[in-house]
C-alpha positions, 0 to 999 in steps of 0.5 A: 500499500502507498503511504498517504501524506497526513491530512492537514491539521485543522485550525481555528483560523477560519472561524475567527475571520469569519467571526470577525466578518459576521461581528462587522457586518452586523454592526454595519446593519445596526448602524444602517437600521439607526440611520433610517430611524430604527429604535431597537437597541436605542434608549426609549424615544431616542432617534439617530436622525434627529441628532446630526452628529450621530446620524453622521457617525452612522453614515460614516460607520456603515462603510467602515464596518463593511470594510472590517467585514471584508477584512475578516474575510480576506484573512481566511478566503483564498481571494485574500492572497491577492493583497499583500500580506503585510497590509492585511496584517497592518489592517487587522492589528489596526482594527483590533487596536481601534476596538480595544482603545475605544472600549476598554476604559468603558468596559473597566468602568462598567465592571467597577459599576457592577462590582459596586452595585451602582448600575441603578445610578446610571442614566439610560444612555450611560447603561446603554453604553456601558452594557450594550455598545461598548462591550460589543466593541470590545468583543470585535476587538477580541475576535479580530485580534485573534484572527490577526494572530492566527493569520499572522502565525499560520503563514 
């Protein structure tokens, strides 16, 4: 009998890239929904189109989130090899840093608030930020960081 080569070892590599893409595309959809007046996940009576600054943020955030999703896919899909490796790594680590720098201070503050049991003293927008929006950024930073790390180590 002929010896067959060993099957390549399966890794978690694709899952982190796909998770990054799913996280970013979901964030794009949320921003798009809010920009068109949707209120799910926002404090009662709050409307993004009525707040010019937040509407501009949403309009800018949608293409950035789509780019982040495409970056996550580029780390795991064959078409990603068309891009320079360093460019993908710089973009992925930059996205990781942006998400974590944005979220870590608030996530730490939220943990302190929970440890003290003073979450009832927060306004509704603060609760939304502490326990909804910022943890979502934090999870995204961790996921894209893991995708970047695995991509960096596998090649």
